[in-house]
Backbone bond lengths (Angstrom), bond angles and torsions (degrees), N, CA, C in turn:
res aa  C-N    CA-C-N  psi(-1)  N-CA   C-N-CA  omega(-1)  CA-C   N-CA-C  phi
1 M - - - 1.465 - - 1.527 110.36 -
2 A 1.328 116.29 155.46 1.458 120.81 177.55 1.526 109.38 -69.06
3 E 1.338 116.14 151.48 1.441 120.22 176.17 1.527 109.32 -64.48
4 Q 1.318 116.14 152.19 1.452 121.14 -179.30 1.523 110.04 -55.59
5 G 1.325 116.67 123.91 1.452 120.52 178.38 1.509 113.78 86.14
6 G 1.333 118.43 -10.73 1.453 120.88 -179.46 1.508 111.70 -75.07
7 R 1.321 116.35 144.21 1.458 120.80 -179.28 1.525 110.74 -77.39
8 V 1.328 114.98 146.98 1.461 122.15 -178.49 1.527 108.43 -117.72
9 A 1.323 115.80 129.77 1.465 120.74 -177.75 1.519 110.35 -132.73
10 I 1.325 115.02 151.64 1.466 122.89 167.60 1.518 106.89 -117.37
11 V 1.325 116.33 128.43 1.458 121.52 174.48 1.516 107.16 -119.40
12 T 1.312 117.03 113.87 1.462 120.61 -176.80 1.528 110.45 -85.74
13 G 1.318 115.00 147.06 1.463 119.50 179.51 1.507 112.39 61.64
14 A 1.334 116.84 53.67 1.462 120.67 -171.06 1.528 114.08 -113.28
15 S 1.316 117.73 21.75 1.459 119.52 176.43 1.514 111.64 -66.97
16 R 1.332 115.62 -27.66 1.467 121.13 -175.11 1.532 108.80 -161.48
17 G 1.312 116.04 -178.59 1.451 121.29 171.65 1.514 114.97 63.21
18 A 1.325 115.01 -145.88 1.465 120.71 -177.24 1.520 111.44 -58.75
19 G 1.329 116.79 -42.64 1.459 120.06 -178.45 1.509 112.58 -60.21
20 K 1.314 116.29 -43.38 1.465 119.59 178.65 1.520 110.50 -63.57
21 G 1.331 116.93 -44.23 1.457 119.72 179.69 1.508 112.10 -60.55
22 V 1.325 116.76 -42.37 1.464 121.08 178.32 1.524 110.20 -61.98
23 A 1.327 116.44 -46.94 1.465 120.73 -177.58 1.530 111.53 -60.15
24 V 1.322 116.60 -46.11 1.470 120.45 -178.13 1.530 110.29 -66.79
25 A 1.328 116.92 -41.13 1.465 119.56 178.41 1.524 111.09 -61.47
26 L 1.328 117.04 -40.03 1.466 120.15 177.16 1.522 110.68 -66.61
27 G 1.326 116.60 -35.16 1.451 120.04 175.37 1.522 111.69 -59.18
28 R 1.312 116.82 -38.32 1.468 120.57 178.90 1.524 111.50 -64.39
29 E 1.330 115.67 -21.03 1.467 120.40 178.47 1.521 111.94 -96.05
30 G 1.333 116.75 7.58 1.457 120.84 174.95 1.507 116.32 87.51
31 Y 1.326 118.10 11.85 1.459 121.15 179.84 1.531 111.57 -71.08
32 T 1.314 114.91 151.26 1.461 121.04 159.03 1.523 105.18 -87.19
33 V 1.324 116.38 120.68 1.460 120.84 -174.01 1.526 110.35 -118.99
34 Y 1.317 115.29 120.70 1.461 121.20 172.78 1.527 107.46 -87.32
35 V 1.319 114.59 115.39 1.458 123.04 -175.02 1.525 108.20 -99.22
36 T 1.328 117.38 115.63 1.457 119.11 -177.49 1.524 111.51 -111.86
37 G 1.316 114.59 157.04 1.459 121.60 178.93 1.518 109.65 161.81
38 R 1.312 116.20 179.10 1.466 121.18 -178.60 1.515 113.49 -101.49
39 S 1.338 117.52 -16.35 1.469 120.61 -174.96 1.523 110.65 -81.80
40 K 1.323 115.43 105.47 1.459 120.62 179.55 1.522 112.55 -99.37
41 A 1.315 117.04 -19.51 1.466 121.81 179.50 1.516 108.67 -145.19
42 E 1.329 116.03 149.38 1.460 119.74 176.74 1.532 108.77 -57.81
43 G 1.303 115.56 134.51 1.457 120.47 -176.65 1.514 113.12 102.66
44 D 1.342 116.74 -13.56 1.466 119.55 176.93 1.527 111.26 -67.10
45 A 1.332 115.67 -23.49 1.462 121.56 179.84 1.522 108.22 -134.90
46 P 1.336 117.55 159.38 1.466 120.21 179.51 1.523 113.50 -63.03
47 L 1.344 116.51 -25.04 1.456 121.45 -179.52 1.525 110.22 -101.18
48 P 1.331 117.79 153.18 1.467 120.29 179.58 1.518 112.05 -69.97
49 G 1.332 115.38 157.88 1.451 120.55 175.72 1.511 113.11 119.72
50 T 1.330 115.82 143.82 1.461 122.35 177.07 1.526 109.31 -140.84
51 I 1.318 115.67 162.64 1.465 119.31 177.92 1.527 110.71 -65.46
52 Y 1.326 116.78 -32.19 1.464 120.13 -178.31 1.524 111.10 -71.40
53 R 1.328 116.86 -38.90 1.465 119.45 178.66 1.526 109.78 -66.30
54 T 1.323 116.64 -42.63 1.466 118.83 178.09 1.522 110.55 -62.29
55 A 1.329 117.26 -44.67 1.460 120.06 179.35 1.525 111.15 -59.72
56 D 1.323 116.89 -40.08 1.467 120.73 177.21 1.529 110.48 -61.76
57 E 1.322 116.79 -41.36 1.467 119.98 -178.78 1.522 111.12 -69.30
58 V 1.326 117.18 -33.10 1.466 120.31 174.24 1.527 110.09 -60.85
59 T 1.323 115.61 -45.18 1.467 120.34 179.65 1.521 111.09 -66.59
60 E 1.321 116.62 -42.68 1.461 120.60 178.15 1.521 111.63 -61.86
61 A 1.332 116.43 -29.19 1.467 121.00 -179.41 1.526 112.50 -77.63
62 G 1.340 117.10 -11.96 1.453 120.24 177.94 1.509 115.50 119.60
63 G 1.329 116.62 -4.01 1.460 120.20 177.59 1.513 110.83 -100.59
64 R 1.309 115.55 -152.44 1.463 120.77 175.18 1.517 107.74 -133.50
65 G 1.313 116.44 110.17 1.450 120.97 -179.20 1.517 111.39 -93.65
66 I 1.314 116.41 132.06 1.460 122.36 178.73 1.523 108.04 -127.33
67 A 1.315 116.27 113.38 1.461 121.16 -179.17 1.525 109.78 -83.51
68 V 1.326 116.10 132.69 1.460 121.79 176.81 1.523 107.94 -132.28
69 A 1.323 116.21 111.83 1.462 119.68 176.55 1.517 108.93 -66.32
70 C 1.320 116.41 122.60 1.466 120.11 -176.18 1.514 109.82 -152.43
71 D 1.312 115.85 123.05 1.452 122.10 171.92 1.530 106.54 -91.21
72 H 1.325 117.29 111.88 1.459 120.25 -174.23 1.518 113.44 -75.71
73 A 1.324 116.54 2.69 1.465 120.63 169.72 1.520 111.30 -86.81
74 D 1.321 116.86 -8.06 1.462 123.04 -176.66 1.529 108.98 -110.46
75 D 1.314 117.38 105.25 1.461 121.23 -175.95 1.526 112.89 -60.25
76 A 1.324 116.63 -32.93 1.465 119.48 -179.66 1.527 110.41 -65.85
77 Q 1.318 117.14 -39.50 1.464 120.18 177.92 1.527 110.91 -66.83
78 V 1.316 116.51 -37.54 1.467 120.30 178.95 1.529 110.35 -66.16
79 E 1.319 116.65 -43.14 1.462 120.35 177.57 1.526 110.70 -60.30
80 K 1.316 116.27 -41.72 1.465 120.51 179.01 1.524 111.56 -63.67
81 L 1.337 116.76 -38.49 1.466 121.45 176.94 1.518 110.83 -57.90
82 F 1.323 116.95 -50.51 1.461 120.08 -176.75 1.524 112.06 -69.10
83 Q 1.314 116.59 -31.04 1.461 118.91 175.68 1.518 110.17 -66.09
84 Q 1.337 116.43 -39.87 1.465 120.06 177.25 1.523 111.19 -61.61
85 V 1.319 116.18 -45.16 1.466 120.20 179.44 1.521 110.46 -61.23
86 A 1.332 116.76 -44.25 1.457 120.45 179.72 1.522 111.15 -62.93
87 D 1.324 116.76 -45.16 1.463 120.95 -177.52 1.522 112.04 -64.71
88 E 1.320 116.69 -37.41 1.462 120.27 -173.92 1.523 113.46 -86.57
89 N 1.338 117.30 -9.04 1.457 119.31 -175.46 1.523 113.18 -133.34
90 G 1.318 115.56 23.42 1.459 119.34 177.28 1.514 113.30 60.93
91 G 1.330 116.62 33.31 1.455 120.86 179.36 1.510 114.69 82.78
92 R 1.332 116.98 6.39 1.462 120.28 -175.62 1.525 112.10 -89.54
93 L 1.315 116.18 133.16 1.462 123.67 168.72 1.523 106.61 -147.60
94 D 1.319 116.39 118.35 1.465 121.08 -177.47 1.518 113.23 -93.92
95 L 1.330 116.19 -28.97 1.462 118.90 -170.05 1.522 110.45 -149.46
96 L 1.314 115.18 131.64 1.461 122.08 170.30 1.513 107.88 -119.74
97 V 1.327 116.56 125.62 1.461 121.80 175.91 1.520 107.82 -110.52
98 N 1.333 115.96 107.66 1.462 121.58 179.93 1.528 109.30 -83.74
99 N 1.318 115.50 95.45 1.458 121.32 -176.28 1.522 113.30 -117.91
100 A 1.326 118.47 -24.85 1.469 121.60 -175.39 1.526 110.37 -55.23
101 T 1.325 116.36 129.18 1.464 121.75 -177.05 1.517 110.04 -149.36
102 F 1.316 116.39 135.03 1.458 121.32 172.49 1.533 108.72 -79.90
103 I 1.326 116.17 122.94 1.463 121.41 178.80 1.522 108.63 -117.85
104 H 1.323 116.50 112.68 1.462 121.50 177.45 1.523 109.35 -78.79
105 D 1.327 116.45 146.86 1.463 120.37 -179.37 1.519 112.76 -58.81
106 D 1.336 117.50 -27.92 1.461 121.50 -178.07 1.525 113.33 -92.23
107 L 1.328 117.17 4.83 1.458 119.38 -175.47 1.517 112.05 -56.41
108 T 1.339 116.92 -45.53 1.462 120.44 -172.80 1.522 113.67 -94.39
109 T 1.329 118.38 7.47 1.454 119.38 176.62 1.528 109.63 -71.90
110 A 1.330 115.48 143.03 1.470 120.85 -175.61 1.519 110.61 -82.30
111 K 1.321 115.90 71.43 1.463 122.63 179.12 1.523 109.00 -132.45
112 P 1.335 118.41 152.67 1.470 119.13 172.61 1.521 110.01 -67.09
113 F 1.326 116.18 159.42 1.462 120.00 -170.80 1.518 113.37 -60.11
114 W 1.345 117.30 -31.99 1.465 118.47 -177.05 1.518 113.17 -75.29
115 E 1.327 117.13 -9.28 1.456 120.72 175.20 1.527 111.86 -98.42
116 K 1.316 116.49 2.09 1.455 122.11 176.00 1.526 109.06 -104.78
117 P 1.340 118.04 154.88 1.463 120.07 179.94 1.536 111.66 -61.33
118 T 1.310 116.17 144.65 1.465 119.46 -179.94 1.525 112.79 -66.52
119 N 1.326 116.68 -21.09 1.471 116.98 -177.89 1.524 113.16 -75.37
120 L 1.345 118.11 5.74 1.456 119.37 167.19 1.525 110.80 -58.40
121 V 1.358 115.58 -26.31 1.463 118.35 -176.79 1.530 112.44 -71.74
122 K 1.322 117.99 -0.91 1.466 119.25 171.64 1.529 110.90 -60.74
123 I 1.339 116.37 -16.17 1.460 119.68 176.12 1.530 110.82 -65.29
124 Y 1.347 116.84 -19.17 1.467 120.02 173.70 1.527 110.96 -75.72
125 D 1.314 116.63 -25.83 1.461 121.22 -178.79 1.525 109.59 -83.38
126 V 1.334 115.60 -66.68 1.464 119.35 173.83 1.519 106.52 -95.94
127 G 1.300 115.25 99.54 1.447 120.98 -176.46 1.511 111.34 144.99
128 L 1.327 117.92 -39.99 1.461 121.09 177.71 1.531 110.24 -117.70
129 R 1.319 116.08 -62.50 1.458 119.01 178.80 1.524 110.89 -58.52
130 S 1.336 116.32 -40.46 1.465 119.64 -179.12 1.525 111.28 -63.39
131 S 1.329 116.95 -34.60 1.461 119.94 177.65 1.527 110.65 -67.55
132 Y 1.320 116.16 -38.94 1.468 120.28 178.08 1.535 109.98 -62.54
133 I 1.329 115.95 -47.96 1.471 119.92 -177.18 1.522 110.83 -63.90
134 A 1.346 117.22 -44.69 1.468 120.42 179.60 1.530 110.30 -62.55
135 S 1.326 116.62 -39.97 1.466 119.95 -179.78 1.530 111.15 -67.54
136 W 1.326 116.68 -36.02 1.473 120.17 176.66 1.521 110.01 -59.36
137 H 1.333 115.69 -45.55 1.465 119.21 179.22 1.527 111.30 -67.78
138 A 1.328 116.53 -38.91 1.461 119.87 179.92 1.523 110.64 -62.24
139 A 1.324 116.63 -37.78 1.467 120.07 179.93 1.518 111.68 -61.77
140 Q 1.331 117.06 -32.82 1.469 120.48 179.27 1.529 111.13 -61.83
141 L 1.338 116.65 -27.94 1.462 121.02 -179.99 1.524 112.39 -94.85
142 M 1.316 116.60 -36.89 1.471 119.98 -174.49 1.522 113.03 -79.08
143 V 1.329 116.88 -41.72 1.473 119.92 -175.46 1.531 112.24 -59.53
144 P 1.339 120.05 -46.61 1.471 118.59 179.23 1.527 113.01 -61.43
145 R 1.334 117.20 -29.71 1.462 120.95 179.70 1.532 111.73 -87.83
146 R 1.335 115.66 -9.84 1.460 122.14 178.52 1.527 112.68 57.38
147 S 1.318 115.28 41.80 1.465 120.50 175.45 1.524 109.14 -164.50
148 G 1.304 115.38 157.49 1.461 120.36 176.73 1.517 111.79 138.30
149 L 1.328 115.31 164.81 1.457 122.40 179.86 1.520 109.72 -137.42
150 M 1.332 115.39 133.30 1.458 122.16 171.63 1.527 107.13 -110.21
151 A 1.316 116.96 120.79 1.461 121.86 -179.41 1.520 109.06 -112.34
152 F 1.329 115.59 131.38 1.461 122.12 179.79 1.521 108.79 -109.79
153 I 1.334 116.52 123.89 1.463 119.94 178.50 1.523 108.62 -78.39
154 S 1.317 115.51 112.71 1.451 121.76 -177.75 1.526 109.63 -118.97
155 S 1.332 116.31 -155.50 1.460 119.55 -170.35 1.519 110.27 -169.38
156 P 1.345 118.35 156.12 1.467 120.23 171.84 1.528 112.29 -59.04
157 G 1.345 116.43 -13.94 1.456 119.97 175.15 1.510 112.72 -60.48
158 A 1.322 117.49 -13.30 1.465 121.55 174.95 1.521 111.45 -71.51
159 A 1.339 116.99 -18.61 1.462 120.54 -175.82 1.519 114.02 -120.32
160 C 1.337 117.62 -20.71 1.467 120.66 -178.77 1.532 108.67 -127.19
161 Y 1.318 116.02 169.44 1.462 119.09 175.42 1.521 108.25 -71.18
162 M 1.323 116.17 123.21 1.463 120.94 -179.65 1.522 108.70 -151.07
163 H 1.306 116.77 113.03 1.471 123.89 175.45 1.532 113.81 65.24
164 G 1.318 118.41 8.64 1.458 119.79 176.13 1.514 113.54 100.52
165 P 1.328 117.23 172.98 1.469 122.11 -171.87 1.522 114.95 -67.37
166 A 1.329 119.17 -30.69 1.466 119.08 179.62 1.525 110.28 -63.23
167 Y 1.324 115.75 -48.44 1.465 120.50 -179.44 1.524 110.94 -66.50
168 G 1.331 116.43 -49.69 1.456 119.94 -175.24 1.509 113.59 -62.80
169 S 1.327 117.06 -43.22 1.464 119.53 -179.52 1.529 111.23 -67.85
170 Q 1.326 116.26 -33.28 1.462 119.42 178.04 1.525 110.78 -65.51
171 K 1.324 116.72 -41.54 1.463 119.89 179.81 1.529 110.80 -69.51
172 A 1.336 117.20 -41.02 1.463 119.49 177.17 1.525 110.73 -61.09
173 A 1.325 116.37 -37.50 1.462 120.33 179.02 1.522 111.37 -67.06
174 H 1.326 117.64 -34.26 1.466 119.63 176.28 1.529 110.84 -62.71
175 D 1.330 116.32 -40.01 1.461 118.80 178.16 1.531 110.34 -61.93
176 K 1.335 116.29 -39.48 1.471 120.04 -179.90 1.526 111.05 -71.60
177 L 1.330 117.80 -34.49 1.462 119.79 174.30 1.524 109.87 -58.27
178 A 1.326 116.06 -46.17 1.461 119.76 -179.41 1.521 110.62 -60.27
179 F 1.336 116.48 -42.47 1.468 120.10 -178.94 1.521 112.21 -65.42
180 D 1.315 116.29 -50.62 1.461 119.74 -175.84 1.527 112.24 -70.36
181 M 1.326 116.53 -39.20 1.465 118.61 178.12 1.526 110.52 -66.30
182 A 1.327 116.77 -37.45 1.465 119.93 178.67 1.524 110.73 -61.14
183 F 1.326 116.73 -36.48 1.467 120.61 178.51 1.527 110.14 -60.97
184 D 1.332 116.23 -47.76 1.464 120.16 -179.24 1.529 112.09 -68.39
185 L 1.322 116.48 -33.09 1.464 121.16 -173.81 1.527 113.73 -84.42
186 K 1.321 117.23 -19.40 1.467 120.77 -172.45 1.524 114.21 -52.92
187 P 1.332 119.61 -44.57 1.470 118.40 -178.55 1.530 113.76 -64.93
188 F 1.328 116.55 -11.93 1.463 120.54 -175.17 1.531 113.09 -110.96
189 G 1.318 116.59 11.50 1.456 120.00 174.22 1.513 114.83 73.68
190 V 1.325 117.66 15.66 1.469 122.19 179.78 1.523 108.40 -106.44
191 S 1.328 116.80 140.66 1.454 121.50 -175.41 1.519 112.00 -116.89
192 A 1.336 115.24 158.06 1.462 121.53 176.91 1.523 108.24 -142.05
193 I 1.328 117.01 133.39 1.459 121.00 178.07 1.524 109.56 -138.84
194 A 1.335 115.32 159.26 1.463 121.34 172.45 1.518 108.03 -114.54
195 L 1.318 116.53 141.95 1.456 121.66 -176.15 1.515 111.07 -120.43
196 W 1.319 115.75 126.32 1.457 121.75 177.06 1.520 108.78 -94.99
197 L 1.305 115.74 114.46 1.456 121.65 -178.51 1.526 110.95 -87.65
198 G 1.316 115.49 156.45 1.449 120.76 171.46 1.520 109.80 -85.39
199 V 1.321 116.61 -158.38 1.465 121.10 176.23 1.519 107.94 -79.50
200 L 1.327 116.78 114.46 1.455 120.61 -177.64 1.522 111.23 -90.41
201 K 1.314 114.81 146.26 1.460 120.22 174.86 1.529 107.42 -89.72
202 T 1.315 115.75 88.98 1.459 121.78 -178.17 1.516 110.76 -116.31
203 E 1.323 115.89 175.88 1.460 120.44 177.49 1.527 110.99 -59.42
204 R 1.322 116.22 -37.82 1.463 120.39 -178.54 1.530 111.88 -70.11
205 T 1.336 116.94 -43.74 1.462 118.82 -178.69 1.523 111.82 -70.64
206 E 1.319 117.55 -31.21 1.465 119.80 177.07 1.528 110.79 -63.53
207 I 1.329 116.40 -39.32 1.461 120.12 176.33 1.523 110.20 -66.55
208 A 1.321 116.41 -43.81 1.463 120.29 179.95 1.524 111.58 -62.26
209 Q 1.318 117.12 -37.64 1.459 120.79 178.73 1.518 111.53 -65.65
210 R 1.314 116.25 -36.37 1.473 119.37 178.07 1.526 111.20 -70.72
211 E 1.325 116.21 -38.69 1.465 120.10 -176.29 1.526 112.93 -81.54
212 H 1.339 117.05 -28.95 1.466 121.02 -178.08 1.533 109.26 -134.29
213 P 1.325 117.18 63.50 1.469 119.91 -174.54 1.519 114.14 -59.59
214 E 1.330 117.60 -32.61 1.462 119.90 -177.99 1.531 111.61 -67.63
215 E 1.338 117.14 -33.47 1.455 120.37 -179.08 1.524 112.56 -74.98
216 Y 1.327 116.80 -27.57 1.463 120.60 -175.33 1.525 112.97 -104.24
217 E 1.328 116.97 3.22 1.461 120.41 -178.16 1.524 111.46 -58.93
218 K 1.345 116.36 -38.21 1.470 119.70 -177.16 1.519 113.12 -68.65
219 F 1.330 116.80 -17.05 1.462 119.88 -179.91 1.532 112.83 -98.68
220 K 1.331 115.69 -3.18 1.459 119.88 -176.40 1.530 110.35 -62.00
221 G 1.322 115.32 126.20 1.454 120.61 177.54 1.512 115.12 87.46
222 I 1.338 118.08 -6.02 1.470 119.08 -179.75 1.528 111.44 -117.25
223 E 1.331 116.49 8.01 1.457 119.19 -179.84 1.537 110.39 -65.46
224 E 1.315 114.85 150.28 1.456 120.98 175.07 1.525 109.46 -93.19
225 H 1.317 116.44 140.65 1.460 119.92 172.54 1.530 107.51 -73.61
226 P 1.330 117.68 139.86 1.477 118.96 -179.49 1.522 114.22 -56.47
227 E 1.324 117.91 -25.44 1.464 119.17 178.43 1.525 112.09 -68.45
228 F 1.329 117.18 -22.00 1.467 119.20 178.48 1.522 110.20 -59.42
229 T 1.327 116.48 -41.23 1.461 119.97 178.45 1.522 110.73 -59.37
230 G 1.330 116.92 -42.94 1.454 120.78 178.41 1.517 112.69 -64.48
231 R 1.324 116.44 -37.73 1.466 120.14 177.00 1.528 110.54 -61.83
232 I 1.336 114.94 -41.39 1.466 119.32 179.61 1.527 110.46 -66.06
233 I 1.314 116.98 -43.50 1.465 119.92 -179.21 1.518 110.74 -61.24
234 H 1.320 117.49 -41.36 1.468 119.49 177.40 1.524 110.51 -64.27
235 A 1.333 116.76 -42.15 1.468 119.70 179.69 1.521 110.95 -60.72
236 V 1.327 116.47 -41.69 1.460 120.61 178.99 1.527 110.65 -67.53
237 A 1.330 116.18 -45.09 1.463 120.88 -176.91 1.522 112.09 -60.94
238 T 1.322 117.58 -28.13 1.465 121.77 -177.30 1.522 112.21 -106.74
239 A 1.319 117.11 6.07 1.468 120.69 -177.08 1.520 111.09 -74.26
240 P 1.331 117.71 139.23 1.468 119.78 177.88 1.528 113.03 -66.40
241 D 1.350 116.66 -20.50 1.461 119.50 -179.87 1.530 112.10 -102.69
242 L 1.321 117.34 25.10 1.458 121.30 -178.11 1.523 111.89 -54.18
243 A 1.309 117.71 -45.04 1.462 120.55 -176.63 1.524 111.78 -59.45
244 A 1.324 116.98 -32.74 1.461 121.01 179.93 1.524 111.77 -73.47
245 L 1.320 117.42 -22.23 1.465 121.76 179.20 1.522 111.95 -84.20
246 S 1.321 116.09 -22.12 1.456 121.00 -171.94 1.525 112.03 -58.25
247 G 1.337 115.29 136.81 1.448 121.60 178.01 1.509 114.19 92.60
248 Q 1.316 117.44 -3.58 1.452 121.35 -176.25 1.525 111.67 -109.12
249 A 1.326 114.73 165.30 1.460 122.16 173.17 1.519 107.98 -112.00
250 F 1.326 116.20 142.75 1.462 120.98 -175.87 1.523 110.67 -139.76
251 Y 1.318 115.91 145.27 1.458 119.92 164.05 1.533 107.69 -68.61
252 T 1.324 116.97 131.55 1.466 118.67 175.24 1.521 110.50 -60.79
253 S 1.331 117.32 -34.23 1.465 120.75 -179.57 1.529 111.19 -62.57
254 E 1.333 117.62 -39.02 1.461 119.99 179.10 1.524 111.23 -72.42
255 L 1.328 116.80 -34.82 1.462 119.21 174.50 1.528 110.56 -66.20
256 G 1.324 116.26 -32.44 1.462 119.64 176.06 1.519 111.16 -60.78
257 I 1.322 115.74 -42.04 1.464 119.97 177.55 1.529 109.92 -65.89
258 K 1.321 116.05 -43.59 1.473 120.64 -178.31 1.522 112.04 -60.57
259 Y 1.325 116.76 -43.37 1.463 120.26 -174.51 1.525 114.01 -102.86
260 G 1.327 117.44 3.64 1.459 119.89 178.35 1.513 113.11 70.06
261 V 1.331 116.51 34.03 1.464 121.49 -179.54 1.527 109.12 -102.16
262 T 1.316 116.41 127.69 1.463 121.25 179.13 1.522 110.58 -108.94
263 D 1.323 115.14 170.24 1.451 120.65 174.95 1.529 108.80 -72.40
264 V 1.320 116.31 174.74 1.466 120.24 -175.36 1.521 112.94 -63.37
265 D 1.351 116.81 -23.07 1.467 120.22 179.37 1.517 112.24 -96.06
266 G 1.325 117.04 8.97 1.462 120.96 177.82 1.515 114.38 88.49
267 R 1.336 118.16 -5.02 1.460 120.97 179.30 1.525 110.90 -76.92
268 Q 1.325 115.30 154.54 1.450 121.13 170.40 1.522 106.93 -98.48
269 P 1.322 119.18 109.96 1.468 120.77 -178.67 1.522 112.24 -54.82
270 I 1.329 115.36 146.65 1.456 119.33 -177.34 1.524 110.37 -74.68
271 V 1.331 114.87 156.51 1.459 122.40 178.54 1.528 108.31 -99.17
272 F 1.340 116.30 129.42 1.454 121.45 -177.66 1.529 113.44 -95.63
273 R 1.326 117.60 14.05 1.460 120.90 -174.34 1.536 111.98 -58.18
274 E 1.325 117.47 -45.02 1.459 119.96 -178.04 1.523 111.47 -64.17
275 M 1.328 116.72 -35.89 1.456 121.14 -177.49 1.523 112.73 -81.49
276 L 1.346 117.08 -40.74 1.458 121.02 -169.56 1.526 114.68 -116.71
277 G 1.310 117.01 -3.02 1.456 119.57 -179.49 1.511 112.22 91.29
278 G 1.308 115.28 176.76 1.458 119.97 -178.53 1.509 112.05 -125.80
279 P 1.327 116.76 168.86 1.468 120.83 178.51 1.521 111.06 -57.52
280 R 1.309 115.59 144.19 1.454 120.46 179.54 1.515 110.95 -81.45
281 G 1.313 115.42 156.91 1.457 119.21 174.20 1.518 109.16 -89.86
282 W 1.321 116.21 155.09 1.462 120.52 179.96 1.508 110.10 -110.08
283 N 1.315 116.40 153.34 1.451 122.45 179.20 1.519 110.86 -75.98
284 S 1.320 116.24 146.84 1.472 120.31 -178.01 1.532 112.75 -84.86
285 G 1.330 116.73 -1.93 1.457 119.00 179.19 1.514 112.73 -62.68
286 V 1.316 117.06 146.81 1.463 122.83 -178.68 1.528 109.44 -129.26
287 V 1.317 117.15 126.61 1.454 122.53 176.21 1.524 108.17 -128.48
288 Y 1.297 117.59 119.20 1.463 121.19 179.63 1.529 109.87 -91.87
């Protein structure tokens, strides 16, 4: 069980990449972090990393990491995950980070969508639908306690052309999930936000940089460490103005400026708003 008063978080898809960085950063803040994913042993995926290694790093960072093998395409496994969290923490869940995403090897190839495999749309299953299902379960725990935050990992691809229509529409939909869920959650003190990340220095991008150095040259030296995202999420989760942020999408870099949060090396990540655009505003109209 979590220590008395300690925050409890679920970070989905945290074997590696952004999810792992978020989980470890939350560990540094003393969270109990449930680390979910499918990679239980090295070799389970083409990229390095496992849920157990991430959980160990969360604990080493000062929190409590708990690895839970979970395929977020399987609703029964997701339900079991949330039941475990509820049982082990007296029904408490402070933070859900919806990060799990299906990434096809051809996602970032410079081809029109009809020349890419149709199964790129699995990103709607694990990535969009999975976020909806996880948030539904999270609401069952957060609403009765009248507190909590649901964070959706999004991208400037919600506003500009990025990796094609499957990726872009999925990210735009995450922003709308945050907006609409925030509307329903507002009377109960629970918040939802979408976060636009910069270029992260992950296992996947390091491989891409080696294989396509000319395409990634412009990003060299300005990548964000995945823990920066976790630092921002903690800052938002503990911010006195959290309720005012709910329902919106934000660049993590701009939130870093707002809350005085830097990357792990002390840098302030750059803002891509001028290059890639900014989150859209939503209409205040309501139709039931």
